[in-house]
C-alpha positions in Angstrom: 11.8 -5.1 15.6 9.6 -1.4 13.8 10.0 -0.6 10.4 12.1 1.3 11.1 14.5 -0.8 11.8 13.6 -3.4 8.9 14.0 -1.0 6.4 16.9 1.0 7.7 19.2 0.3 4.4 16.3 0.7 2.0 15.2 3.8 3.2 19.1 5.2 3.3 19.1 3.9 -0.4 16.5 6.2 -1.1 17.0 9.1 0.7 20.1 10.0 -1.9 18.3 14.1 -2.5 15.1 13.3 -0.6 14.1 14.5 2.8 13.5 11.0 4.5 9.9 11.4 4.5 9.5 10.8 0.6 12.0 7.8 1.0 10.0 6.2 2.9 7.0 7.0 -0.1 8.8 5.5 -2.4 10.1 2.3 0.3 6.4 2.2 0.9 4.8 2.5 -2.4 8.1 1.7 -4.9 5.6 1.5 -7.8 5.0 5.1 -8.1 7.4 7.5 -10.2 6.0 10.8 -7.8 4.2 11.8 -4.6 1.2 13.8 -4.8 2.3 17.0 -2.8 0.7 16.6 0.6 3.5 16.8 2.4 1.9 17.1 5.8 0.0 13.9 5.5 3.1 12.2 3.9 4.7 12.9 6.5 2.1 12.1 9.8 2.0 8.5 7.9 5.6 8.2 7.8 6.2 8.8 11.2 3.5 6.8 12.2 4.6 4.3 9.7 8.5 4.2 11.2 7.5 3.3 14.7 4.7 0.6 14.0 6.0 -2.9 14.4 7.2 -5.1 11.5 4.7 -7.2 10.6 5.1 -10.1 8.0 2.4 -10.5 5.3 -0.1 -12.6 6.2 -1.5 -13.2 2.6 1.2 -15.0 0.3 0.2 -12.8 -3.0 1.4 -15.3 -5.0 -0.8 -17.8 -4.5 -4.2 -15.7 -4.5 -6.5 -16.3 -7.3 -7.8 -13.5 -9.6 -10.9 -12.6 -9.3 -10.6 -12.8 -5.6 -12.6 -10.3 -3.3 -11.0 -8.5 -1.1 -11.5 -5.0 1.7 -9.1 -3.2 3.2 -10.1 0.1 5.2 -10.3 3.7 4.0 -11.1 7.7 4.5 -14.9 7.2 3.4 -15.7 8.8 0.6 -18.5 8.8 -2.3 -17.7 5.5 -3.4 -17.2 3.5 0.3 -19.0 5.9 2.3 -19.1 3.2 5.0 -14.8 3.4 4.7 -14.6 -0.2 3.4 -13.1 -0.4 0.0 -13.9 -3.5 -2.2 -11.5 -5.0 -4.6 -10.8 -8.0 -7.0 -7.5 -9.4 -6.7 -5.9 -9.5 -10.2 -2.3 -10.0 -9.7 0.9 -9.6 -8.3 4.0 -8.8 -9.7 7.2 -6.9 -7.5 5.9 -6.2 -4.4 2.4 -4.7 -6.2 -0.7 -5.7 -5.8 -2.7 -5.1 -9.1 -6.5 -4.9 -8.6 -8.9 -5.2 -11.2 -11.4 -2.0 -12.7 -14.9 -1.9 -12.1 -16.6 -2.2 -15.4 -13.6 -1.4 -18.2 -11.9 -4.3 -17.0 -8.6 -3.0 -16.8 -5.9 -3.3 -13.7 -4.3 -0.7 -11.9 -1.6 -0.5 -9.0 -2.8 -0.8 -5.7 -1.4 2.2 -4.3 -1.6 3.8 -0.7 -3.1 0.5 1.1 -1.2 -0.9 3.9 -1.0 -4.1 2.6 -1.3 -5.7 6.2 -4.6 -4.7 6.4 -6.0 -6.1 4.0 -8.5 -9.0 4.7 -9.7 -11.4 2.1 -13.5 -11.5 2.1 -16.5 -11.7 0.0 -18.6 -8.5 -0.4 
């Protein structure tokens, strides 16, 4: 079963007054109220995601302890030049992973990340 098949009803419900790519974005990122305005990137990502096979989450995030370290692939940047993002888990609410800030102790939602690519791993 593809993501398109799995989330067909959710996408249909979200698509009222939106383009399909925006509806897919809202299904994938339910905690975000707006997009980044990079429609071409989002269109490609949405189509690619819809065609992928649906995968059950491999981690039960309700059982992960605060402070647990994890990694996931990202685009190389100044903070993660090797393309591997390193985060600490804070909590999980409404299908959203919240992570701990580096120094401040603040928490914030993890956005634009395919949860299936996350690996619980010490860094």
